[in-house]
N, C-alpha and C positions, 0 to 999 in steps of 0.2 A: 281550641288551640290555646287560649289564654291559660288554661290549666297546665299545659305542658311547660309553658314559660315560667309559671309560678313554681312548679316542682323543680325545674332546672335551677332557678334562682335560689330556692331553699337548699338544694343540694350543694351548690357552689358556696353558699354562706356557711355551711357546716364544715367545709374543708379548711384545714389549717393553711396559713399563709405560705409556708414552705412547699406545700403540695401544689398550690396555684402557681408558684414561681417555677417549680419543676415541670409542670405541664406546659407552661409558656416556653421554657427553654427547649423542651423536646420539640414543641411545635415549630420554633424558629430553626432548630437544627434540621428538621425534616424538610422545611422549605429551602434552606441553603443547600442541602444534599441533592434535592430534586433539581434545583436550578443548575447545579454543577454537572449533573448527569445529563441533563437535556441541553446543555450549552453546546452550540455548534462550533466545531473547530474553525479557526480563521481560514478563509479562502486564499489569503495572500499574506506574505511575510515581508517584513522590512529588511531588505538586503543591507542597506546602509543609508545614513542621513548625512547631509552636508548643510552648509549655510543657505544654499539655494533651494533645498527641499529633500525629499526622501525618494529612494528607489524601491519600489515594491515588486515582488516576484510572486506570481500565483503558485499555489501548491501543484496544480496541474502542470505548469511549465517546469517546475523542479522535477516532477516525476518523469516527464518526457525527456528532460536533459539527462537524468540518471539512466533511463532506459537506453538512450542513444549511446552513452558512454560505455555501457555494458555490451551493447551489440558490436562495438569496435573490436572486442576481444575475439580471437580466432575460435575459441572453444565454446562461445555462447551462441546458441541458435535463436533463443527468444528470451525476452526479459520483461518484467513488469515490476514497477517500483511503487511503493506507498510511502508517503512522507507524513509524519505526525509530529505535532508539537506537544511535548510532555514537560510541563514546567517551563523552563527557559531553554530547553534542549530540543534540537531538531533530530528526531529519530527516523531512520530509514529502514524499510524492509524490502528486500529485492527477491523476487521469485525468478528462477532461471531454468531454462532447458539447455543443458550442455550437450555438446556433440558426443562426448564420451566421458566415462568416469575417471579417465587418466588425468593426472595433474589437478585433482580436485582441490587440494589444499593450496597449491600455488595460484590456481585460478581465482579462488575465493579471496585470498589475501591480496592479490593484485587488484581485483575489483574493489575491495574495501579501501585500499590505498587510493585508487583512482577517484572514487566517489568522494572520499574525504578531501583530497586535494582540490577537486573540482568545486566543492562547496566552500572551502576556505579561501582559495586563491582567486578563482574567477568571480565568485559572488560575495565574497567578504563575510560569509557566515562564520562567526567565531564559536557559537554554542552548538557544536555538533555532538550529538549523543551517539547512540549505538547504530551500527550499520550491520543489520542482520541479512545474511545470505541464505536463502532456502532453495535447494535444488529440487525441482518438481519432477524432472524426468531426464533421461539420457537418450541422446540420439533422436533422429527424426523418425517418428512412427508413421510409415506410409501404409494406410489401410488398403490401398489399391493393389499392393503387391501380395502375391500368394507365395508362402514358403515353398521352396523347391521340393522338400520331402513329402509334401502333401500333393498327391496326384488327383486329378479330376476324374470323375467317372466317365466311362466311354460315351461319346456323343455330346459332352458338355464343353463349352468354350468360355473363355474369359472375355468379357467385353470391357475394353479400355475406355475411360472417359475421353471425350473429344479433346479436352485440354491436354491430355497426356500425349495424344497423337500429333497435335499441331506444334510446330516449332515456336518457341517463345521469341520475344524480341531480342533476348540475349543470344539465342542460337543464331538468329539472323545476322546479328552484328559479327559473331565469330566467323560465319561462313563468308562474309564480305571481305 
């Protein structure tokens, strides 16, 4: 082993000073780059601070709040929000399942405005970045339903799941 160290030491001694500095700089940049890539995003954000202390909001709470705000819209059947911090901006990506493709532009603009106002007014977030809306599907796809044009072969029947046959709590309330 000592021979390896001697050879490495001789090699380093033969290198010019600017090459050693260059190698050192590249090494430092690689370490900084790796630390930034592996850095975990903050789990909570400071909504605002006062003389008595700070108010923190978890990213999960923000995502849930945005999801609930989206579900209040009549055209939204399902929503999933992802909140990321890029620099000093709070970026939001929302995946939606809409009931129909009608009014897509108006619905997305209304939701972007609602989310922006929610973050600015309710939670005092000033650094709001992009709010991206991605529609993942239209309408509720019910896999238990068979299209009418598709006939079953003679002697076969469709078995409905038990939950589809039993009245729900909502049905019971309406019948009362």
